[in-house]
Structure formats: C-alpha cells, structure tokens
C-alpha positions in Angstrom: 88.1 -45.8 -51.7 86.4 -42.5 -50.5 87.6 -39.6 -52.6 90.1 -37.5 -50.6 90.0 -33.6 -50.3 93.3 -32.3 -51.5 94.6 -28.7 -51.3 98.4 -27.7 -52.0 100.5 -24.8 -50.4 104.1 -24.3 -51.6 105.6 -26.8 -54.1 107.0 -30.7 -54.0 110.5 -31.5 -53.4 112.5 -32.0 -56.5 112.5 -36.0 -56.4 108.7 -35.8 -57.1 108.9 -33.8 -60.3 109.7 -36.9 -62.4 106.8 -38.6 -61.3 104.6 -35.8 -61.7 105.7 -35.3 -65.3 105.1 -38.7 -66.0 101.5 -38.8 -64.7 101.0 -35.5 -67.0 102.2 -37.7 -69.8 100.1 -40.8 -68.8 97.0 -38.6 -68.7 97.5 -36.6 -71.7 97.2 -33.3 -70.0 97.6 -30.3 -72.2 100.6 -28.4 -72.4 101.4 -24.8 -73.6 98.6 -22.8 -75.1 98.9 -22.7 -79.1 99.6 -19.2 -80.4 96.3 -18.4 -81.8 94.8 -19.2 -78.5 97.4 -16.7 -76.6 96.7 -14.0 -79.3 92.8 -14.4 -78.9 93.6 -14.1 -75.2 95.2 -10.8 -75.6 92.2 -9.3 -77.3 90.3 -6.6 -75.1 87.0 -7.6 -73.6 83.6 -6.7 -74.9 82.6 -4.3 -72.0 79.0 -3.8 -70.5 77.4 -0.4 -70.1 76.1 -0.9 -66.6 78.9 0.4 -64.2 79.0 -1.2 -60.8 82.4 -0.2 -59.9 81.1 1.7 -56.8 80.2 -1.6 -55.0 83.0 -2.3 -52.5 83.3 -6.2 -53.5 85.7 -8.5 -51.8 86.9 -11.9 -52.5 87.8 -14.9 -50.3 90.3 -17.5 -51.7 93.5 -19.3 -50.6 96.3 -16.9 -50.2 98.0 -18.1 -53.3 95.0 -17.9 -55.6 95.3 -15.4 -58.4 92.5 -16.9 -60.8 89.6 -15.1 -58.7 86.2 -16.2 -60.0 84.0 -14.7 -57.3 83.6 -11.4 -55.4 80.7 -10.5 -53.0 79.3 -7.6 -50.9 76.9 -8.1 -48.2 74.6 -5.4 -46.8 71.1 -5.0 -44.9 68.2 -4.0 -46.4 66.1 -1.1 -45.3 63.0 -3.1 -45.0 64.6 -6.1 -43.2 66.6 -9.0 -44.7 69.8 -9.0 -46.7 71.0 -8.0 -50.1 73.7 -10.3 -51.4 75.7 -8.9 -54.7 77.8 -11.5 -56.3 80.0 -10.8 -59.1 81.3 -13.8 -61.0 84.2 -13.5 -63.8 82.5 -12.8 -67.2 84.5 -15.3 -69.2 82.2 -15.0 -72.3 83.3 -11.2 -72.6 86.7 -12.4 -73.6 86.0 -15.8 -75.5 84.6 -15.4 -78.9 82.2 -18.7 -79.7 83.6 -20.8 -82.2 87.2 -19.3 -81.9 90.5 -20.8 -81.0 90.3 -19.9 -77.5 86.8 -21.5 -77.3 87.9 -24.7 -78.9 91.0 -25.0 -76.4 88.6 -24.5 -73.5 86.4 -27.4 -74.7 89.4 -29.6 -75.2 90.7 -28.9 -71.4 87.3 -28.4 -69.7 88.6 -27.8 -66.2 91.8 -26.5 -64.6 93.8 -29.3 -63.1 96.0 -28.9 -60.1 99.2 -30.4 -59.6 101.4 -30.0 -56.5 103.9 -28.3 -58.8 101.6 -26.0 -60.5 98.2 -26.0 -62.3 97.2 -26.6 -65.8 94.8 -23.8 -66.3 91.6 -24.0 -68.4 92.3 -20.4 -70.0 95.6 -18.9 -70.4 96.8 -17.2 -67.3 96.7 -13.8 -69.0 92.9 -14.1 -68.7 92.4 -16.5 -65.7 95.0 -14.6 -63.5 95.0 -11.4 -65.4 92.2 -9.7 -67.3 89.4 -11.7 -66.6 90.3 -12.3 -62.9 88.5 -10.4 -60.0 91.7 -9.0 -58.7 91.6 -6.2 -56.2 91.9 -2.7 -57.9 91.1 -4.1 -61.2 88.2 -3.0 -63.2 86.8 -5.8 -65.2 83.5 -7.3 -66.7 81.4 -9.6 -64.7 78.1 -11.2 -64.3 76.5 -9.5 -61.3 73.9 -11.5 -59.2 71.9 -9.4 -56.9 69.8 -11.4 -54.5 67.7 -10.1 -51.9 67.0 -12.3 -48.9 64.2 -12.1 -46.3 65.1 -11.8 -42.5 65.2 -15.7 -42.4 67.7 -15.8 -45.3 65.2 -17.0 -48.0 65.6 -15.7 -51.4 63.0 -13.1 -52.4 64.0 -11.5 -55.5 66.9 -12.4 -57.8 68.5 -10.1 -60.6 71.4 -11.0 -62.7 73.2 -8.8 -65.5 76.3 -7.9 -67.0 78.5 -5.0 -65.2 81.8 -3.6 -64.7 82.9 -4.3 -61.3 86.1 -3.6 -59.1 86.8 -5.8 -56.0 88.5 -3.7 -53.2 90.2 -6.5 -51.0 91.5 -10.1 -51.4 90.9 -12.0 -48.3 91.8 -15.5 -47.3 89.7 -17.8 -45.1 91.9 -17.6 -42.1 91.9 -13.6 -42.1 88.1 -13.9 -42.5 87.5 -16.1 -39.6 90.0 -14.0 -37.4 88.4 -10.8 -38.3 84.8 -12.1 -37.7 85.9 -14.0 -34.4 87.4 -10.8 -32.9 84.9 -8.3 -34.1 87.1 -6.4 -36.1 85.3 -7.2 -39.4 83.2 -4.4 -41.1 79.7 -4.9 -41.6 79.8 -6.6 -45.3 82.2 -9.2 -44.0 80.7 -9.6 -40.6 77.4 -10.4 -42.3 78.9 -13.3 -44.1 78.6 -15.3 -40.7 75.0 -14.0 -40.2 73.9 -14.7 -43.7 75.8 -18.2 -44.0 74.5 -19.4 -40.7 70.7 -18.5 -42.0 71.5 -20.3 -45.2 73.0 -23.4 -43.4 69.7 -23.5 -41.2 67.7 -23.5 -44.3 69.9 -26.3 -45.8 69.2 -28.3 -42.6 65.5 -27.5 -43.1 65.3 -28.8 -46.7 67.4 -31.7 -46.0 70.7 -30.7 -47.5 74.1 -32.1 -46.6 77.4 -30.6 -46.3 80.1 -33.1 -45.2 82.8 -31.6 -43.0 85.6 -33.9 -44.2 89.4 -32.7 -43.2 91.4 -32.1 -46.4 94.8 -33.0 -47.2 97.4 -30.3 -48.0 101.3 -30.2 -48.7 102.9 -27.9 -46.6 106.4 -26.6 -46.6 108.6 -26.8 -43.3 112.3 -26.3 -42.6 113.3 -26.6 -46.3 111.1 -29.7 -46.8 107.6 -30.7 -47.6 105.1 -32.8 -45.5 101.4 -33.6 -45.5 99.1 -32.2 -43.0 95.4 -32.4 -42.3 93.4 -29.1 -42.5 89.9 -29.1 -41.1 87.4 -26.5 -42.8 86.8 -23.3 -40.8 83.4 -21.9 -40.2 84.2 -19.3 -42.8 84.7 -22.0 -45.3 80.9 -23.1 -45.0 79.6 -19.5 -45.0 81.5 -18.7 -48.1 80.2 -22.0 -49.5 76.7 -21.1 -48.7 76.8 -17.8 -50.9 78.1 -19.9 -54.0 75.4 -22.3 -53.3 72.7 -19.5 -53.1 73.8 -18.3 -56.5 73.8 -21.8 -57.9 70.4 -22.4 -56.9 69.2 -19.0 -58.1 70.8 -19.9 -61.5 68.7 -23.2 -61.6 65.6 -21.7 -60.7 66.0 -18.9 -63.5 66.7 -21.6 -66.2 64.0 -24.2 -65.1 61.6 -21.0 -65.7 63.4 -20.1 -68.9 62.9 -23.9 -70.0 66.4 -24.0 -71.3 69.6 -24.6 -69.3 72.3 -27.0 -67.8 71.7 -28.1 -64.2 74.3 -30.3 -61.7 72.2 -33.0 -60.7 72.6 -36.0 -58.2 69.8 -38.6 -57.9 68.8 -39.6 -54.4 70.9 -42.4 -53.1 69.4 -45.9 -53.8 68.1 -47.7 -50.7 70.9 -50.3 -50.7 73.6 -47.5 -50.4 71.8 -45.9 -47.3 71.4 -49.5 -45.9 75.2 -50.0 -46.2 75.6 -46.8 -44.3 73.3 -48.0 -41.7 75.2 -50.9 -41.2 78.5 -48.9 -41.3 76.9 -46.8 -38.4 76.3 -49.9 -36.5 79.8 -51.2 -36.7 81.3 -47.9 -35.6 78.8 -47.7 -32.6 77.1 -44.8 -34.0 73.7 -44.3 -32.7 71.3 -43.5 -35.7 67.7 -43.8 -34.8 65.2 -44.6 -37.7 63.3 -41.5 -37.0 66.7 -39.6 -37.6 67.4 -38.4 -41.3 70.7 -39.0 -42.9 71.2 -35.2 -43.3 70.6 -34.5 -39.5 73.0 -37.5 -38.3 75.8 -36.0 -40.7 75.3 -32.7 -39.0 75.6 -34.2 -35.5 79.0 -35.8 -36.2 82.6 -34.6 -35.0 85.1 -35.3 -37.6 87.9 -35.1 -34.8 86.5 -38.3 -33.2 87.8 -41.4 -35.3 84.5 -43.2 -35.4 82.9 -40.2 -36.7 85.6 -39.4 -39.3 85.6 -42.9 -40.5 81.7 -42.8 -41.1 81.9 -39.3 -42.7 84.6 -40.9 -45.2 82.1 -43.5 -46.0 79.1 -40.7 -46.4 81.2 -39.5 -49.5 80.1 -42.6 -51.5 76.4 -41.2 -51.4 77.7 -38.1 -53.3 78.9 -40.1 -56.4 76.9 -40.0 -59.5 76.6 -36.4 -59.9 76.3 -35.4 -63.5 75.0 -32.3 -65.9 71.6 -32.5 -67.3 70.6 -30.3 -70.0 67.2 -29.6 -71.1 65.7 -27.0 -73.7 62.3 -25.8 -75.3 60.5 -26.2 -72.0 61.0 -29.9 -71.6 62.0 -30.5 -68.0 64.2 -33.5 -67.1 63.1 -36.1 -64.8 65.8 -35.2 -62.1 66.2 -31.5 -61.4 67.5 -31.8 -58.1 71.0 -32.4 -56.5 70.3 -34.6 -53.5 73.2 -33.2 -51.5 71.8 -29.6 -52.1 68.1 -30.9 -51.8 67.1 -28.4 -54.6 67.7 -27.7 -58.1 71.4 -26.4 -58.4 73.7 -25.2 -61.2 77.5 -24.6 -61.5 77.8 -21.1 -62.4 80.1 -19.5 -60.0 83.6 -20.8 -61.5 83.9 -19.8 -65.0 87.6 -19.3 -64.9 88.3 -23.1 -64.0 85.2 -24.8 -65.2 83.8 -25.0 -68.8 80.2 -25.2 -68.1 80.0 -22.2 -65.9 80.2 -20.0 -68.8 77.2 -21.5 -70.4 74.9 -21.5 -67.5 75.8 -17.8 -66.6 74.8 -16.8 -70.5 71.7 -18.8 -70.2 70.8 -16.9 -67.0 71.5 -13.6 -68.3 69.1 -14.2 -71.2 66.4 -15.7 -69.0 66.6 -12.7 -66.5 66.5 -10.1 -69.6 63.6 -12.3 -71.1 65.4 -13.1 -74.2 66.0 -16.1 -76.2 69.1 -18.1 -75.2 72.1 -17.3 -77.5 72.6 -19.7 -80.6 76.1 -20.3 -79.5 75.0 -21.7 -76.3 72.3 -23.8 -77.7 74.8 -25.4 -80.3 77.0 -26.5 -77.3 74.3 -27.8 -74.6 74.0 -31.2 -75.8 77.7 -32.1 -75.6 78.4 -30.3 -72.4 77.5 -33.4 -70.2 79.7 -35.7 -72.0 82.5 -33.1 -72.1 82.4 -32.4 -68.3 82.1 -35.9 -67.4 85.3 -36.6 -69.1 87.1 -33.6 -67.9 85.9 -34.2 -64.1 87.2 -37.7 -64.5 90.7 -36.6 -65.7 90.5 -33.9 -62.8 89.4 -36.6 -60.3 92.4 -39.0 -61.4 94.9 -36.0 -61.2 93.8 -35.1 -57.6 94.1 -39.1 -56.7 97.4 -39.9 -58.3 98.8 -36.7 -57.2 98.0 -37.4 -53.6 99.4 -40.9 -53.8 102.7 -39.8 -55.4 103.3 -37.5 -52.6 102.2 -39.7 -50.2 104.9 -42.3 -51.6 107.4 -39.8 -51.8 107.1 -38.7 -48.1 107.0 -42.4 -47.0 109.6 -43.8 -49.5 112.7 -44.2 -47.0 110.2 -45.5 -44.0 109.2 -48.8 -45.3 108.9 -51.2 -42.5 108.2 -48.6 -40.1 105.1 -48.9 -37.7 102.6 -46.1 -37.5 99.5 -45.4 -35.7 96.4 -45.1 -37.5 92.5 -45.3 -37.7 90.7 -47.9 -40.1 88.5 -45.5 -42.1 87.1 -47.8 -44.7 86.7 -51.7 -45.3 85.8 -53.4 -48.2 82.5 -55.2 -48.0 83.4 -58.1 -50.1 86.8 -58.5 -48.3 87.0 -57.1 -44.9 90.8 -57.8 -44.5 91.3 -54.9 -47.2 90.5 -51.2 -46.6 91.9 -47.8 -45.9 93.8 -46.2 -43.1 94.1 -42.7 -42.0 97.4 -42.1 -40.1 97.8 -39.9 -37.2 100.9 -38.5 -38.5 101.8 -37.9 -41.4 98.4 -37.0 -43.0 98.3 -40.1 -45.1 95.3 -42.1 -46.2 96.4 -45.4 -47.5 95.5 -48.7 -48.7 95.8 -51.8 -45.9 95.7 -55.5 -46.8 97.6 -58.7 -45.7 95.9 -59.3 -42.5 94.1 -62.5 -41.6 91.0 -61.0 -39.7 88.5 -58.4 -40.6 89.6 -54.8 -40.1 88.2 -53.1 -37.0 86.5 -50.2 -38.8 86.7 -46.7 -37.1 89.3 -48.3 -34.5 92.7 -47.2 -33.9 95.3 -49.8 -35.3 99.1 -50.4 -35.4 100.2 -50.6 -39.2 103.5 -51.4 -41.0 104.4 -49.7 -44.3 105.0 -52.3 -46.8 105.8 -50.2 -49.8 106.1 -46.7 -51.2 107.9 -45.3 -54.2 106.7 -42.3 -56.3 105.7 -43.0 -59.7 106.1 -47.0 -59.0 104.1 -48.0 -55.8 101.8 -46.5 -53.9 102.0 -46.3 -50.1 100.6 -49.6 -48.6 100.4 -51.1 -45.2 99.6 -54.2 -43.3 98.5 -54.6 -39.7 101.3 -54.8 -37.4 
C-alpha cells in the first residue's frame, strides 16, 4: 500500500490511548530521558563569535510546532538575483560528542509523532527550548547564505556558525494568505518568487514533487475526525528553500571528499513499466515523449483518476537511503532520483540524527578544515542507524493512522460508504486500497469476486474496525 502522509492537530479521544500505549510498548519506543541526559541538556551552549542577530529571520511551521529547526530571510541582491539566508538549529553546540546526550540521540535516531504527543529525539528543554529557533530567542545556528542568480540558480554558497534571533513564527496558511492578498513584506513575499524559480529549475532537471493530500486528525465539537489537507503553494515554496540548502550541502561535501548523502537510485524499468500500465488503466494519457516528471506535474490530485495515479507514484520513491563516503572516494550513486541532483539531509537536526553530522561536515568543508574526528568516527554506522530509525518512524506513522481510522469507524461496521479505488494489487486484482470520500480514510478492500476498478468510484461496506485489534477493512458493497 502506498505510504500515506499524516499530520496531527489536536489530540485523540480517550479510547484511543490504550491502543497507542500498546503500540509504544510493541515497538519499544523510548520513554523518559535518563537523568544524566537531562543534566547534559541543561548545560549552556558553546556560542559562536559571529553575531548575525541583525538578520530579521522568520520561521514557517505548523501552528503547534515548537521544535523549530529552520528560519529564513530572503532579499534581493543589488547586482540582480536573490540572497537566501537560512539558519538551521545548531544542535552540536549543545551535544558533546560521546556524552550521554549524544548516546541517547543515537538510540532514538528520529523524533516520533503519535496523535497523543511526540517522542522527541532530544529533551524538550533543547528541542523546544534553548536550541529551537523560537521568535525573540538568541541562539546558536548554522547559517547558510546562498546567493542566487536572477533565474534562481545557485552562484555562491557560504555556511558558518552564528548567533541568530528569529523575529516571527509563521504558519503555512498565514504565509499563503499574506502573499495572496499582497500584505506580505518583501522578505516573505520573495518566498513565492524564489520558490517558483526553484520549482522551474526542478522541472528542468527532471525532479519530482508529489502533490499528495495529507490525512490529519482535527478536533470538532468536542470529538475528533479525519480530514484531507491538500498542500498549499506555500508548502511547496518553503520546501524548495530546504531543498536548496540540502543540495548545497551535498555539493560542499562532494567537493570536500567526505560526507553523508541522501540517495535514491533511479527507478528500475519494471517499476516505470508498471506505472505506465496503471496510467493506461486509469485512462491517463502518457505519451512516450513525455517524461514521468512532466506527467506528474500535469496531474490534478482533486480528480479521482489522477489521485489514484499519484498514490501509485509514491512507490518509485521507496528505496531512499544514506550513503557515506570519505577520503575523496565518491560513491557510485550520488544523486537522489526525486531531487534529480545530489542531496543531503541537513535542515532538521532537532528531529533527525544525521543532519547534525551533515552540518558539521559542511562547516569544515566551507572553512577548509578537516572533518572533525568525532564525525568521522560516527559516519560508517549512520546509514544503518538511520535506516532502522526511519523504519520505526514509518511503522509508527502507518500504525497510528490505522488505529485512529479504526477508532473512528468502530461503531459503523456494516455501513456503506462512497469511495475511490486508489491501489490494486498486481498479483490479486480483487485486493487493494480505497480512499473514502468521508471520513478521510485510506483502507484495505478485499472479498470481491471481480477485479477492482482502479481509479473508479465504488460503494464499499465496512467489515471490521477495532482500534488495537482489527484495522479498518472494506468489501465491495
């Protein structure tokens, strides 16, 4: 089944908590931070000498977020083009290599998100406090300064440690509204201009950004329900700034000869062939001279046939991993197929372990210094650690969605719903996945005697739903 995007607002109903607690136990999710870890987290940061607190940075995150990894400022250059200043939380300023806090981060690997709260990578006094780029707070950061030409192409990159202070915490809806109604000041208004240019360059190099709706839990009238959230244009423009930094980091590390990349091999011909057969089944015109990336960008996720195809497209993004290289010996695969360029994870160190090491390597590369020994000592183990941590995060995401769906549907077994078939198994076309019109549920369907009509509307009957026991499942009505 295609991986589902999932975002949480509010908290789940009380009956869900037992199932969520059981899931934490089953997956061995870390609990409270040990005392020695908390003690280290309370130590003052190692502050940089360079003061960049005069830059009026702002953050863009969901309204409830307090673990703010990135802050930006955009401006025009006198000679034409743009300057992107992108501050990333400097976790290494707080975490001593080889200490208890460092060891705990390697045990956790990523922040885990549950409907009833998150399990952070670092203690909240850091991730939502001293290390977070909260508005009005002076804190250490890794400051990227990337000069772009008038067409949005990177011309000059600099990265250094700096003291920074964000001025405003914005959310996506506010950003979109201010840009649309013309009330955004230039640093924010330029997000659309720069983001659009970078999106055009992504198209040019064959990159792919899938516009797949998210599921989210929302609170309504004292209860909770699932809803679909289509990404705003501002989501995409903001993502382009993060991609810009990740691509700059990859290039720095490749030039340096040491680093860790986020890589994704090109999809095998068989996978693309399967997508072409799916497009044919969905009556989506895909001429042979049109690339996969061009086709994806032409689709409207609000049309059922297109939405089903976009869900299938997520299968080509599986297989991403982390590739370590050192001493100038570059790996065979350096690119991320969806980015269509070398790329590195470096913009979310509060929530993802590998980013701290990528940032540190980039700082050394930019300064012309050797990579720190503590980074080199950890590099070889990072791909396996990140793979295991990412696998656990993916399991948490999938199981949480299933639990919430089952809880919301548990009293409706036997009812009939309107749905769209968004996935059909190749080896057994009577089994697949349906997307309900309401509530916002993706679930397994089986039990029919004929092949499911991919991309078509279908009336379905709920056959089971019990949080923690039985996932929601449907059959053709």
